[in-house]
Backbone as XML, in Angstrom:
<?xml version="1.0"?>
<chain id="A" units="angstrom">
  <residue number="1" name="MET">
    <atom name="N" x="84.522" y="130.573" z="105.112"/>
    <atom name="CA" x="85.798" y="130.667" z="104.829"/>
    <atom name="C" x="85.864" y="131.338" z="103.384"/>
  </residue>
  <residue number="2" name="THR">
    <atom name="N" x="87.206" y="132.094" z="103.353"/>
    <atom name="CA" x="87.622" y="132.650" z="102.232"/>
    <atom name="C" x="88.328" y="131.943" z="101.280"/>
  </residue>
  <residue number="3" name="PRO">
    <atom name="N" x="88.536" y="132.517" z="99.926"/>
    <atom name="CA" x="89.276" y="131.484" z="99.133"/>
    <atom name="C" x="90.987" y="131.561" z="99.472"/>
  </residue>
  <residue number="4" name="ASP">
    <atom name="N" x="91.478" y="132.453" z="100.079"/>
    <atom name="CA" x="92.757" y="132.681" z="100.304"/>
    <atom name="C" x="92.840" y="131.470" z="101.617"/>
  </residue>
  <residue number="5" name="GLN">
    <atom name="N" x="91.651" y="131.454" z="102.448"/>
    <atom name="CA" x="92.064" y="130.474" z="103.725"/>
    <atom name="C" x="91.931" y="129.045" z="103.023"/>
  </residue>
  <residue number="6" name="ILE">
    <atom name="N" x="91.194" y="128.789" z="102.266"/>
    <atom name="CA" x="91.156" y="127.292" z="101.391"/>
    <atom name="C" x="92.238" y="127.191" z="100.750"/>
  </residue>
  <residue number="7" name="SER">
    <atom name="N" x="92.950" y="127.878" z="99.925"/>
    <atom name="CA" x="94.010" y="127.654" z="99.158"/>
    <atom name="C" x="95.072" y="127.536" z="100.177"/>
  </residue>
  <residue number="8" name="GLY">
    <atom name="N" x="95.530" y="128.416" z="101.267"/>
    <atom name="CA" x="96.322" y="128.240" z="102.219"/>
    <atom name="C" x="96.550" y="127.154" z="102.929"/>
  </residue>
  <residue number="9" name="ILE">
    <atom name="N" x="95.258" y="126.543" z="103.046"/>
    <atom name="CA" x="95.393" y="125.228" z="104.249"/>
    <atom name="C" x="95.805" y="124.325" z="102.935"/>
  </residue>
  <residue number="10" name="ARG">
    <atom name="N" x="95.192" y="124.131" z="101.905"/>
    <atom name="CA" x="95.885" y="123.282" z="100.887"/>
    <atom name="C" x="97.269" y="123.192" z="100.644"/>
  </residue>
  <residue number="11" name="TYR">
    <atom name="N" x="97.877" y="124.804" z="100.430"/>
    <atom name="CA" x="99.264" y="124.572" z="100.518"/>
    <atom name="C" x="99.970" y="124.272" z="101.454"/>
  </residue>
  <residue number="12" name="LYS">
    <atom name="N" x="99.368" y="124.465" z="102.940"/>
    <atom name="CA" x="100.290" y="124.279" z="103.842"/>
    <atom name="C" x="100.160" y="122.537" z="104.075"/>
  </residue>
  <residue number="13" name="LEU">
    <atom name="N" x="99.364" y="122.080" z="103.831"/>
    <atom name="CA" x="99.384" y="120.604" z="104.210"/>
    <atom name="C" x="99.849" y="119.806" z="102.760"/>
  </residue>
  <residue number="14" name="GLY">
    <atom name="N" x="100.366" y="120.495" z="101.679"/>
    <atom name="CA" x="100.979" y="120.225" z="100.594"/>
    <atom name="C" x="100.324" y="119.246" z="99.628"/>
  </residue>
  <residue number="15" name="LEU">
    <atom name="N" x="98.814" y="119.810" z="99.419"/>
    <atom name="CA" x="98.069" y="118.954" z="98.897"/>
    <atom name="C" x="97.671" y="119.568" z="97.508"/>
  </residue>
  <residue number="16" name="SER">
    <atom name="N" x="97.294" y="118.573" z="96.442"/>
    <atom name="CA" x="96.723" y="119.157" z="95.402"/>
    <atom name="C" x="95.245" y="119.342" z="95.441"/>
  </residue>
  <residue number="17" name="GLN">
    <atom name="N" x="94.868" y="120.110" z="94.370"/>
    <atom name="CA" x="93.328" y="120.358" z="94.514"/>
    <atom name="C" x="92.494" y="118.993" z="94.019"/>
  </residue>
  <residue number="18" name="ALA">
    <atom name="N" x="93.160" y="118.006" z="93.516"/>
    <atom name="CA" x="92.734" y="116.530" z="93.554"/>
    <atom name="C" x="92.854" y="116.017" z="94.989"/>
  </residue>
  <residue number="19" name="HIS">
    <atom name="N" x="93.805" y="115.995" z="95.637"/>
    <atom name="CA" x="93.755" y="115.132" z="96.628"/>
    <atom name="C" x="92.881" y="116.066" z="97.838"/>
  </residue>
  <residue number="20" name="LEU">
    <atom name="N" x="92.992" y="117.117" z="97.880"/>
    <atom name="CA" x="91.964" y="117.754" z="98.990"/>
    <atom name="C" x="90.577" y="117.506" z="98.406"/>
  </residue>
  <residue number="21" name="ALA">
    <atom name="N" x="90.172" y="117.497" z="97.222"/>
    <atom name="CA" x="88.821" y="116.836" z="96.676"/>
    <atom name="C" x="88.646" y="115.405" z="97.057"/>
  </residue>
  <residue number="22" name="ALA">
    <atom name="N" x="89.526" y="114.629" z="97.083"/>
    <atom name="CA" x="89.304" y="113.237" z="97.658"/>
    <atom name="C" x="89.077" y="113.051" z="99.036"/>
  </residue>
  <residue number="23" name="ILE">
    <atom name="N" x="89.426" y="114.053" z="99.706"/>
    <atom name="CA" x="89.531" y="114.089" z="101.307"/>
    <atom name="C" x="88.399" y="114.738" z="101.736"/>
  </residue>
  <residue number="24" name="LEU">
    <atom name="N" x="87.678" y="115.621" z="100.878"/>
    <atom name="CA" x="86.274" y="116.168" z="101.063"/>
    <atom name="C" x="85.195" y="115.719" z="100.289"/>
  </residue>
  <residue number="25" name="ASN">
    <atom name="N" x="85.398" y="114.474" z="99.476"/>
    <atom name="CA" x="84.561" y="113.852" z="98.747"/>
    <atom name="C" x="84.016" y="114.655" z="97.670"/>
  </residue>
  <residue number="26" name="VAL">
    <atom name="N" x="84.736" y="115.776" z="97.177"/>
    <atom name="CA" x="84.064" y="116.608" z="96.166"/>
    <atom name="C" x="84.808" y="116.489" z="94.866"/>
  </residue>
  <residue number="27" name="HIS">
    <atom name="N" x="84.359" y="117.043" z="93.731"/>
    <atom name="CA" x="84.987" y="116.988" z="92.400"/>
    <atom name="C" x="86.184" y="118.292" z="92.540"/>
  </residue>
  <residue number="28" name="PRO">
    <atom name="N" x="87.246" y="117.569" z="91.909"/>
    <atom name="CA" x="88.556" y="118.756" z="91.744"/>
    <atom name="C" x="87.950" y="119.889" z="91.478"/>
  </residue>
  <residue number="29" name="MET">
    <atom name="N" x="87.351" y="120.145" z="90.581"/>
    <atom name="CA" x="86.816" y="121.493" z="90.234"/>
    <atom name="C" x="86.211" y="122.301" z="91.013"/>
  </residue>
  <residue number="30" name="THR">
    <atom name="N" x="85.725" y="121.645" z="92.023"/>
    <atom name="CA" x="84.903" y="122.203" z="93.141"/>
    <atom name="C" x="86.098" y="122.872" z="94.016"/>
  </residue>
  <residue number="31" name="ILE">
    <atom name="N" x="87.010" y="122.348" z="94.308"/>
    <atom name="CA" x="87.964" y="123.166" z="95.139"/>
    <atom name="C" x="88.505" y="124.417" z="94.520"/>
  </residue>
  <residue number="32" name="SER">
    <atom name="N" x="88.615" y="124.534" z="92.896"/>
    <atom name="CA" x="89.203" y="125.379" z="92.043"/>
    <atom name="C" x="88.147" y="126.499" z="92.285"/>
  </residue>
  <residue number="33" name="LYS">
    <atom name="N" x="86.985" y="125.955" z="92.271"/>
    <atom name="CA" x="85.857" y="127.208" z="92.384"/>
    <atom name="C" x="85.821" y="127.670" z="93.619"/>
  </residue>
  <residue number="34" name="TRP">
    <atom name="N" x="86.166" y="127.107" z="94.963"/>
    <atom name="CA" x="86.204" y="127.709" z="96.085"/>
    <atom name="C" x="87.312" y="128.807" z="96.155"/>
  </residue>
  <residue number="35" name="GLU">
    <atom name="N" x="88.595" y="127.890" z="95.604"/>
    <atom name="CA" x="89.713" y="129.046" z="95.545"/>
    <atom name="C" x="89.513" y="130.137" z="94.944"/>
  </residue>
  <residue number="36" name="ARG">
    <atom name="N" x="88.587" y="130.183" z="93.882"/>
    <atom name="CA" x="88.492" y="131.387" z="93.291"/>
    <atom name="C" x="87.420" y="132.200" z="93.599"/>
  </residue>
  <residue number="37" name="GLY">
    <atom name="N" x="86.761" y="131.843" z="94.540"/>
    <atom name="CA" x="85.455" y="132.614" z="95.169"/>
    <atom name="C" x="84.133" y="132.622" z="94.344"/>
  </residue>
  <residue number="38" name="VAL">
    <atom name="N" x="84.293" y="131.490" z="93.279"/>
    <atom name="CA" x="82.821" y="131.180" z="92.569"/>
    <atom name="C" x="82.028" y="130.485" z="93.444"/>
  </residue>
  <residue number="39" name="LEU">
    <atom name="N" x="82.398" y="129.774" z="94.293"/>
    <atom name="CA" x="81.276" y="128.932" z="95.026"/>
    <atom name="C" x="81.887" y="128.836" z="96.334"/>
  </residue>
  <residue number="40" name="GLU">
    <atom name="N" x="81.065" y="128.611" z="97.356"/>
    <atom name="CA" x="81.597" y="128.631" z="99.002"/>
    <atom name="C" x="81.420" y="127.097" z="99.128"/>
  </residue>
  <residue number="41" name="PRO">
    <atom name="N" x="82.255" y="126.631" z="100.189"/>
    <atom name="CA" x="82.100" y="125.495" z="100.458"/>
    <atom name="C" x="80.768" y="125.235" z="101.430"/>
  </residue>
  <residue number="42" name="ASP">
    <atom name="N" x="80.040" y="123.987" z="101.383"/>
    <atom name="CA" x="78.934" y="123.465" z="101.999"/>
    <atom name="C" x="79.520" y="123.735" z="103.834"/>
  </residue>
  <residue number="43" name="ALA">
    <atom name="N" x="78.409" y="123.236" z="104.768"/>
    <atom name="CA" x="78.964" y="123.094" z="106.191"/>
    <atom name="C" x="79.778" y="122.072" z="106.430"/>
  </residue>
  <residue number="44" name="ARG">
    <atom name="N" x="79.522" y="121.180" z="105.865"/>
    <atom name="CA" x="80.480" y="119.734" z="106.148"/>
    <atom name="C" x="81.632" y="120.061" z="105.564"/>
  </residue>
  <residue number="45" name="SER">
    <atom name="N" x="82.025" y="120.439" z="104.498"/>
    <atom name="CA" x="83.179" y="120.779" z="104.031"/>
    <atom name="C" x="84.026" y="121.769" z="104.704"/>
  </residue>
  <residue number="46" name="SER">
    <atom name="N" x="83.139" y="122.834" z="105.012"/>
    <atom name="CA" x="83.652" y="124.107" z="105.857"/>
    <atom name="C" x="84.462" y="123.477" z="107.114"/>
  </residue>
  <residue number="47" name="ALA">
    <atom name="N" x="83.494" y="122.478" z="107.610"/>
    <atom name="CA" x="84.031" y="121.879" z="109.062"/>
    <atom name="C" x="85.295" y="121.268" z="108.876"/>
  </residue>
  <residue number="48" name="ILE">
    <atom name="N" x="85.359" y="120.518" z="108.115"/>
    <atom name="CA" x="86.501" y="119.466" z="107.423"/>
    <atom name="C" x="87.768" y="120.612" z="107.295"/>
  </residue>
  <residue number="49" name="LEU">
    <atom name="N" x="87.767" y="121.651" z="106.414"/>
    <atom name="CA" x="88.826" y="122.471" z="106.130"/>
    <atom name="C" x="88.938" y="123.043" z="107.613"/>
  </residue>
  <residue number="50" name="ALA">
    <atom name="N" x="88.282" y="123.659" z="108.469"/>
    <atom name="CA" x="88.951" y="124.044" z="109.508"/>
    <atom name="C" x="89.584" y="123.189" z="110.507"/>
  </residue>
  <residue number="51" name="ILE">
    <atom name="N" x="89.240" y="121.919" z="110.375"/>
    <atom name="CA" x="90.178" y="120.858" z="111.000"/>
    <atom name="C" x="91.199" y="120.675" z="110.418"/>
  </residue>
  <residue number="52" name="CYS">
    <atom name="N" x="91.266" y="120.730" z="109.116"/>
    <atom name="CA" x="92.564" y="120.664" z="108.478"/>
    <atom name="C" x="93.289" y="121.793" z="108.429"/>
  </residue>
  <residue number="53" name="GLY">
    <atom name="N" x="92.928" y="123.077" z="108.850"/>
    <atom name="CA" x="93.409" y="124.200" z="109.005"/>
    <atom name="C" x="94.252" y="124.429" z="110.486"/>
  </residue>
  <residue number="54" name="GLU">
    <atom name="N" x="93.648" y="123.166" z="111.331"/>
    <atom name="CA" x="94.456" y="122.959" z="112.470"/>
    <atom name="C" x="95.578" y="122.267" z="112.627"/>
  </residue>
  <residue number="55" name="LEU">
    <atom name="N" x="95.887" y="121.366" z="111.538"/>
    <atom name="CA" x="96.416" y="120.148" z="111.501"/>
    <atom name="C" x="97.922" y="121.118" z="111.493"/>
  </residue>
  <residue number="56" name="PRO">
    <atom name="N" x="99.049" y="120.110" z="112.057"/>
    <atom name="CA" x="100.509" y="120.750" z="111.910"/>
    <atom name="C" x="100.968" y="120.672" z="110.457"/>
  </residue>
  <residue number="57" name="GLN">
    <atom name="N" x="101.942" y="121.378" z="110.167"/>
    <atom name="CA" x="102.505" y="121.139" z="108.576"/>
    <atom name="C" x="103.139" y="120.157" z="108.399"/>
  </residue>
  <residue number="58" name="PRO">
    <atom name="N" x="102.874" y="118.978" z="107.669"/>
    <atom name="CA" x="103.664" y="117.944" z="107.651"/>
    <atom name="C" x="104.981" y="118.170" z="107.169"/>
  </residue>
  <residue number="59" name="SER">
    <atom name="N" x="105.795" y="117.056" z="107.314"/>
    <atom name="CA" x="107.082" y="117.020" z="106.824"/>
    <atom name="C" x="107.041" y="116.462" z="105.500"/>
  </residue>
  <residue number="60" name="LEU">
    <atom name="N" x="107.871" y="116.749" z="104.692"/>
    <atom name="CA" x="108.191" y="116.148" z="103.186"/>
    <atom name="C" x="107.777" y="114.557" z="103.128"/>
  </residue>
  <residue number="61" name="GLY">
    <atom name="N" x="108.058" y="113.879" z="103.989"/>
    <atom name="CA" x="107.812" y="112.591" z="104.273"/>
    <atom name="C" x="106.876" y="112.270" z="104.792"/>
  </residue>
  <residue number="62" name="GLU">
    <atom name="N" x="106.111" y="112.911" z="105.607"/>
    <atom name="CA" x="105.019" y="112.533" z="106.247"/>
    <atom name="C" x="103.406" y="112.808" z="104.835"/>
  </residue>
  <residue number="63" name="ARG">
    <atom name="N" x="104.145" y="113.622" z="103.731"/>
    <atom name="CA" x="103.310" y="113.789" z="102.650"/>
    <atom name="C" x="102.978" y="112.864" z="101.908"/>
  </residue>
  <residue number="64" name="PHE">
    <atom name="N" x="104.178" y="111.928" z="101.955"/>
    <atom name="CA" x="103.960" y="110.697" z="100.876"/>
    <atom name="C" x="103.721" y="109.248" z="101.681"/>
  </residue>
  <residue number="65" name="ALA">
    <atom name="N" x="103.714" y="109.567" z="102.908"/>
    <atom name="CA" x="103.492" y="108.155" z="103.932"/>
    <atom name="C" x="102.258" y="107.893" z="104.890"/>
  </residue>
  <residue number="66" name="LEU">
    <atom name="N" x="102.037" y="106.680" z="105.106"/>
    <atom name="CA" x="100.868" y="106.713" z="105.884"/>
    <atom name="C" x="100.746" y="106.994" z="107.164"/>
  </residue>
  <residue number="67" name="HIS">
    <atom name="N" x="101.454" y="107.871" z="107.804"/>
    <atom name="CA" x="101.321" y="108.343" z="109.014"/>
    <atom name="C" x="101.498" y="109.920" z="108.981"/>
  </residue>
  <residue number="68" name="GLY">
    <atom name="N" x="101.460" y="110.483" z="110.489"/>
    <atom name="CA" x="101.442" y="111.926" z="110.223"/>
    <atom name="C" x="99.995" y="112.307" z="110.308"/>
  </residue>
  <residue number="69" name="PRO">
    <atom name="N" x="100.213" y="113.775" z="110.107"/>
    <atom name="CA" x="98.787" y="114.419" z="110.466"/>
    <atom name="C" x="97.703" y="114.298" z="109.477"/>
  </residue>
  <residue number="70" name="LEU">
    <atom name="N" x="98.026" y="113.969" z="108.133"/>
    <atom name="CA" x="97.146" y="113.531" z="107.250"/>
    <atom name="C" x="96.555" y="112.436" z="107.189"/>
  </residue>
  <residue number="71" name="ALA">
    <atom name="N" x="97.469" y="111.380" z="107.836"/>
    <atom name="CA" x="97.116" y="110.144" z="107.939"/>
    <atom name="C" x="95.755" y="109.996" z="109.021"/>
  </residue>
  <residue number="72" name="CYS">
    <atom name="N" x="96.185" y="111.018" z="109.929"/>
    <atom name="CA" x="95.217" y="111.112" z="111.270"/>
    <atom name="C" x="93.803" y="111.614" z="110.747"/>
  </residue>
  <residue number="73" name="LEU">
    <atom name="N" x="93.968" y="112.528" z="109.647"/>
    <atom name="CA" x="92.678" y="113.008" z="109.069"/>
    <atom name="C" x="91.871" y="111.897" z="108.101"/>
  </residue>
  <residue number="74" name="TRP">
    <atom name="N" x="92.882" y="111.372" z="107.486"/>
    <atom name="CA" x="92.175" y="109.974" z="106.728"/>
    <atom name="C" x="91.420" y="108.761" z="107.837"/>
  </residue>
  <residue number="75" name="THR">
    <atom name="N" x="92.053" y="108.865" z="108.978"/>
    <atom name="CA" x="91.628" y="107.991" z="109.813"/>
    <atom name="C" x="90.195" y="108.247" z="110.225"/>
  </residue>
  <residue number="76" name="ILE">
    <atom name="N" x="90.096" y="109.486" z="110.645"/>
    <atom name="CA" x="89.226" y="110.202" z="111.089"/>
    <atom name="C" x="87.989" y="110.374" z="110.193"/>
  </residue>
  <residue number="77" name="LEU">
    <atom name="N" x="88.316" y="110.827" z="108.915"/>
    <atom name="CA" x="87.127" y="110.743" z="107.741"/>
    <atom name="C" x="86.691" y="109.475" z="106.961"/>
  </residue>
  <residue number="78" name="ASP">
    <atom name="N" x="87.614" y="108.391" z="106.883"/>
    <atom name="CA" x="87.424" y="107.537" z="106.161"/>
    <atom name="C" x="87.979" y="105.839" z="106.879"/>
  </residue>
  <residue number="79" name="PRO">
    <atom name="N" x="86.791" y="105.392" z="107.676"/>
    <atom name="CA" x="87.344" y="104.458" z="108.144"/>
    <atom name="C" x="87.974" y="103.211" z="107.402"/>
  </residue>
  <residue number="80" name="ALA">
    <atom name="N" x="87.515" y="103.430" z="106.057"/>
    <atom name="CA" x="88.287" y="102.263" z="105.177"/>
    <atom name="C" x="89.853" y="102.303" z="105.063"/>
  </residue>
  <residue number="81" name="PHE">
    <atom name="N" x="90.143" y="103.452" z="105.405"/>
    <atom name="CA" x="91.642" y="103.876" z="105.441"/>
    <atom name="C" x="92.150" y="102.827" z="106.443"/>
  </residue>
  <residue number="82" name="ASN">
    <atom name="N" x="91.881" y="102.451" z="107.524"/>
    <atom name="CA" x="92.431" y="101.640" z="108.402"/>
    <atom name="C" x="93.058" y="100.375" z="108.131"/>
  </residue>
  <residue number="83" name="HIS">
    <atom name="N" x="92.429" y="99.819" z="106.883"/>
    <atom name="CA" x="93.071" y="98.665" z="106.506"/>
    <atom name="C" x="94.450" y="98.760" z="105.652"/>
  </residue>
  <residue number="84" name="LEU">
    <atom name="N" x="94.800" y="100.244" z="105.275"/>
    <atom name="CA" x="96.100" y="100.509" z="104.628"/>
    <atom name="C" x="97.312" y="100.380" z="105.597"/>
  </residue>
  <residue number="85" name="LYS">
    <atom name="N" x="96.883" y="100.505" z="106.840"/>
    <atom name="CA" x="98.104" y="100.418" z="108.042"/>
    <atom name="C" x="98.684" y="99.341" z="108.002"/>
  </residue>
</chain>
């Protein structure tokens, strides 16, 4: 996955580097390094980024709500998320 693809996915979903880092369970500086081409994501992170890239672009309301494509991703990645619904 290229740095442009990573930043494109993040922008498409309206996520900050910190939010994407939380989804991927990495340090926010890691996202910055991926987007600058200093480091490459490992296989697990690449797979999750690929899934994120397939999600539809959320509406502004969905970006801040506990529903929509990002909530679906959280549900898949973090079973503890289910208690927030």
